[in-house]
C-alpha positions in Angstrom: -0.1 0.1 -0.1 2.7 2.3 0.8 4.5 1.7 -2.5 1.3 2.6 -4.3 1.1 5.6 -2.4 4.3 6.6 -3.4 3.8 6.1 -7.0 0.7 8.0 -6.8 2.8 11.2 -5.3 5.5 10.7 -7.8 2.9 10.7 -10.7 1.0 13.6 -9.1 4.4 15.9 -9.3 5.5 14.9 -12.5 2.2 16.0 -13.7 2.4 19.3 -11.9 6.0 19.8 -13.2 5.1 19.3 -16.9 2.0 21.4 -16.7 4.3 24.4 -15.1 6.8 23.6 -17.7 4.5 24.7 -20.2 3.0 27.5 -18.4 6.7 29.1 -18.2 7.4 28.3 -21.9 4.1 30.1 -22.6 5.0 33.0 -20.6 8.5 33.4 -22.4 6.5 33.2 -25.5 4.7 36.0 -24.7 1.3 34.3 -23.4 -0.5 36.9 -21.1 -3.0 34.5 -20.0 -0.4 31.8 -18.9 1.3 34.6 -16.8 -2.0 35.3 -15.0 -1.9 31.3 -14.2 1.3 32.0 -12.8 0.2 35.1 -11.0 -2.8 33.2 -9.4 -0.9 30.5 -8.2 2.2 32.0 -6.8 1.0 35.5 -5.8 0.0 34.4 -1.9 3.6 32.9 -1.6 5.2 36.4 -3.0 2.9 38.1 -0.5 3.7 36.0 2.5 7.6 36.6 1.6 7.2 40.3 1.6 5.0 40.8 4.6 7.6 39.0 6.9 10.2 41.8 5.7 8.6 45.2 4.5 5.6 47.2 5.9 2.5 46.3 5.2 1.1 49.2 3.3 3.9 48.5 0.5 3.3 44.6 0.3 0.7 44.8 -2.7 2.6 47.3 -4.6 6.0 45.1 -4.1 4.1 41.7 -5.1 3.0 43.8 -8.5 7.1 44.8 -8.8 8.2 41.1 -8.1 6.0 39.7 -10.9 6.6 42.3 -13.6 10.4 41.2 -12.9 9.8 37.8 -12.9 7.9 38.2 -16.3 10.9 40.3 -18.0 13.2 37.7 -16.8 11.5 34.7 -17.1 13.7 33.3 -19.9 16.8 33.4 -17.2 15.0 30.4 -15.6 16.6 27.4 -17.1 14.9 24.9 -14.5 11.1 25.3 -14.9 10.2 23.2 -11.8 12.7 25.8 -10.0 10.1 28.7 -10.5 8.8 28.7 -6.8 12.4 29.3 -5.3 13.1 31.5 -8.4 10.5 33.7 -7.6 10.9 33.8 -4.0 14.5 35.0 -4.2 13.3 37.8 -6.3 10.7 38.8 -3.9 13.8 38.5 -1.0 15.9 40.7 -3.1 13.4 43.1 -3.8 12.6 43.4 0.0 16.3 44.1 0.9 16.2 46.8 -1.9 13.3 48.2 -0.5 14.6 48.5 3.3 17.8 49.8 2.2 16.3 52.8 0.1 14.0 53.3 3.0 16.7 53.7 5.6 18.2 56.4 3.4 15.2 58.4 3.9 13.8 60.2 7.3 10.2 59.6 7.9 7.5 58.0 10.3 8.2 54.6 11.8 7.2 51.7 9.1 4.1 50.7 10.7 2.0 52.1 13.8 -0.7 50.0 15.3 -4.3 51.7 15.4 -6.5 52.2 18.1 -8.3 48.8 17.4 -7.2 46.1 20.1 -7.6 43.4 17.4 -5.3 45.3 15.0 -2.9 46.4 17.5 -2.3 42.6 18.7 -2.3 41.4 14.9 0.4 44.0 14.6 2.2 42.7 17.6 2.2 38.9 16.6 3.2 40.0 12.8 6.4 41.5 14.4 7.2 38.4 16.4 6.9 36.5 13.4 9.0 38.7 11.6 11.9 37.9 13.9 11.7 34.4 13.5 14.6 32.5 11.3 13.5 32.9 7.5 12.2 29.6 6.6 9.9 29.5 9.8 8.9 32.9 9.2 8.1 32.7 5.4 5.9 29.0 6.1 4.1 30.6 8.9 3.0 33.3 7.1 1.9 31.4 4.0 0.0 29.3 6.6 -1.5 31.7 9.1 -1.8 35.0 6.8 -2.1 33.7 3.3 -4.5 30.2 4.4 -2.0 28.0 2.1 -2.3 24.2 3.1 0.9 22.4 4.0 0.5 20.3 0.5 0.2 24.0 -1.1 3.1 25.2 0.4 5.1 22.4 -0.7 4.2 22.8 -4.3 4.7 26.1 -4.5 8.4 26.6 -2.4 9.8 23.4 -3.8 10.1 22.0 0.2 9.1 18.6 0.6 5.9 18.0 2.6 7.7 16.7 5.5 10.0 19.7 5.5 7.2 22.0 5.5 5.3 20.0 8.6 8.8 20.4 10.4 8.7 24.1 9.9 5.3 24.8 10.6 5.6 22.5 14.1 8.8 24.4 15.1 7.9 27.6 13.8 4.6 27.2 15.8 6.6 26.5 18.9 8.9 29.4 19.0 6.1 31.8 18.2 4.2 30.3 21.2 7.4 30.6 23.2 7.9 34.3 22.2 4.4 35.4 22.6 3.8 33.9 26.0 1.1 32.6 27.6 -1.0 36.3 28.2 0.1 38.2 24.8 2.4 39.3 22.2 6.1 40.0 23.6 5.5 38.5 27.1 7.8 36.2 27.0 11.7 36.5 25.6 13.4 34.1 23.2 13.9 30.3 24.0 16.4 29.8 26.6 19.0 27.1 26.3 17.6 23.8 26.9 14.5 24.1 25.0 14.1 21.8 22.4 14.3 24.2 19.3 15.8 22.9 16.1 16.9 24.7 12.7 14.6 24.8 10.0 14.3 22.1 7.8 15.6 22.6 4.3 14.5 22.2 0.6 14.6 18.8 -0.5 15.2 17.0 3.0 11.9 15.2 3.7 12.0 15.3 7.7 9.4 12.8 9.0 8.1 12.0 12.4 6.8 15.5 13.4 3.2 16.7 13.0 1.7 20.3 11.9 
């Protein structure tokens, strides 16, 4: 039975990669409809990557910038199956460039929580997530903010499903520790002796931990 499930999973991945390859080839040929499909499939992932790095008010505009860059550079992508990691790298680089430019200007703080207690709490939690290691931060935002399933995160990022589960599990553990039992920022970073391990990397299908 396990062998059958493995064969089904391999077949599904192969079909997805073939479909993605065809879509990217179409985009490279100027097919706008194909580009719209890529945007629909990957915009939530890009949004999460940017949200973990830049002010909320600028995320939507930067998402557009990232996809424009991807569209103009799509012929540089040698391996279509790597599109998710490729566009995520574009998003991270765009965020870095944004922050560098922002530091050169004198302005109000990036974000100020409003008077609504719910908004203030959301802001505080987001700030804590932004302080987590990159793999945890991106994966948690894809899950908690963008509403992506574990399988969707794996499909878009190129991580193995088991690695996604590990990153979500460990990321949530760190988040709870930092938030503490009564609210954001109540408890400091994890102390020595806590069972907090590093993030799972792409291609490592780590098993045994649940979401």
